[in-house]
C-alpha positions in Angstrom: 118.3 86.6 84.8 114.6 86.4 85.2 112.6 83.5 84.0 111.1 84.5 80.6 107.4 84.7 81.9 108.3 86.6 85.0 110.6 88.9 82.9 107.6 89.6 80.4 105.2 90.3 83.3 107.6 92.6 85.1 108.3 94.5 81.9 104.5 95.0 81.4 104.1 96.4 84.9 107.1 98.7 84.6 105.6 99.9 81.1 102.5 101.0 83.1 104.6 102.7 85.9 106.5 104.7 83.2 103.2 105.7 81.4 101.8 106.8 84.8 104.9 108.7 85.7 104.8 110.5 82.4 101.2 111.4 83.0 102.0 112.8 86.6 100.1 110.1 88.3 100.9 108.2 91.3 101.2 104.3 91.3 100.7 102.2 94.4 100.7 98.5 95.0 99.4 96.4 97.8 102.0 94.3 99.5 100.0 91.1 98.6 97.8 90.6 95.6 94.7 88.9 96.9 92.3 91.3 95.4 93.1 90.9 91.7 94.6 94.3 91.6 98.3 94.9 90.5 98.2 98.7 90.9 96.3 101.6 92.1 96.9 104.6 89.9 95.7 108.0 91.2 95.7 111.6 90.3 96.9 113.6 93.3 94.8 116.6 94.4 91.1 117.6 94.0 88.9 116.8 91.1 84.9 117.1 90.8 85.0 113.5 91.9 86.6 114.3 95.2 90.2 114.0 96.3 92.7 111.8 94.6 90.5 110.1 92.0 91.9 106.6 91.2 91.5 103.3 89.3 92.6 99.8 90.1 94.2 97.8 87.4 95.4 94.3 86.6 98.3 94.1 84.1 98.6 91.3 81.8 101.1 90.7 78.9 101.3 88.8 75.6 103.9 88.5 73.0 101.5 86.6 70.6 98.4 88.8 70.4 95.3 87.3 68.7 93.8 90.1 66.7 90.4 89.8 65.2 88.7 92.8 63.6 89.1 95.8 65.9 89.9 93.8 69.0 92.5 91.4 70.6 91.0 88.1 71.8 92.8 87.8 75.0 92.6 84.3 76.8 95.0 85.1 79.6 92.5 85.4 82.5 91.1 82.6 84.6 87.5 82.7 85.8 88.7 83.8 89.2 90.8 86.7 88.0 88.2 87.7 85.6 85.6 87.8 88.4 87.8 90.2 90.3 87.5 92.7 87.5 84.0 92.2 86.1 80.8 93.8 87.2 80.0 97.0 88.9 80.2 96.1 92.7 83.6 98.1 93.1 84.0 101.4 95.0 87.0 102.1 92.7 86.8 101.5 88.9 88.6 98.5 87.7 90.5 97.8 84.4 92.4 95.2 82.6 95.6 96.5 81.0 97.1 94.4 78.2 100.6 95.3 77.2 101.7 93.8 73.9 105.4 93.0 74.1 107.9 91.8 71.6 108.6 88.0 71.4 112.4 88.7 72.3 113.2 90.3 75.6 116.1 92.1 74.1 113.7 94.1 72.0 111.6 95.4 75.0 113.5 98.7 74.9 115.7 100.6 72.7 117.8 103.7 73.3 118.7 106.1 70.6 119.5 109.9 70.4 115.7 110.7 70.4 115.2 108.9 73.7 114.1 105.6 75.1 111.5 103.6 73.3 109.5 101.1 75.1 107.8 98.4 73.0 105.3 97.7 72.2 101.8 99.2 73.1 99.4 98.9 76.1 95.6 98.7 75.9 92.7 98.9 78.3 89.3 97.5 78.8 86.7 97.7 81.5 84.8 94.6 82.4 82.0 96.5 84.2 79.5 95.3 81.6 80.4 91.7 82.1 79.1 89.5 84.9 81.3 87.9 87.4 81.2 84.0 87.9 79.2 82.8 90.8 81.7 80.2 91.6 84.7 81.1 89.7 87.5 78.5 89.0 91.0 79.0 88.4 91.3 76.1 85.9 89.0 77.6 83.2 89.9 80.6 81.0 87.7 83.5 80.0 88.1 85.2 76.6 88.2 89.0 76.9 87.9 91.4 73.8 90.3 94.2 74.2 89.4 97.0 71.7 92.4 98.1 69.6 91.0 101.7 69.9 91.6 101.7 73.5 95.4 102.6 73.4 96.9 103.5 76.7 98.5 106.9 76.4 99.3 109.7 78.8 95.9 111.3 77.9 93.8 108.2 78.1 95.3 107.0 81.3 94.6 110.4 82.9 91.0 110.4 81.4 90.3 106.9 82.8 91.1 108.3 86.3 89.5 111.8 85.8 87.4 112.3 82.6 87.8 116.0 83.0 91.5 115.8 82.8 93.1 118.1 80.1 95.9 116.7 77.9 99.3 117.5 79.1 100.8 120.6 77.4 104.6 121.0 76.9 106.1 123.9 79.0 106.8 127.2 77.0 110.4 126.9 77.7 112.6 123.8 78.3 112.6 123.0 82.0 115.9 122.0 83.7 115.2 119.9 86.8 117.2 117.7 89.1 118.4 114.7 87.2 118.0 116.3 83.8 121.5 117.7 83.5 
């Protein structure tokens, strides 16, 4: 079994992978995280923004969210992590994804006749409007307000990457594809 913290973090990353897969997007990961980015998520093909528009994301999790008004107060980034997401000096937009997970790992997922349920919910925030630290430290935390309105869904994830994305529409007839029989 995984250590509880590693398990929680892995589940949060897998939650984002499943959501991206449902949105028809591609997820890639650098072999080493030196840049403060867990994933690159991209839409394959052409858009008005060029080929394969993308975003970079840092995924964090919490099982004990601190909600205040219409946002979560998230204290899980140190100054160095924060500075790798803050500001506008990036060629690819960067986001913090916060996945709220149950306190008990055996509640992360449930299977019933309607399908697989992943718990709980993911949120996003851009830190482009915040200034990075000139000399960031790893021993000091930074509070980030993550709006509760910024729920990660198939549609919102697609629109973070390509604002012109249309919501997914269900096919007229059920599709039978490999692996679904």
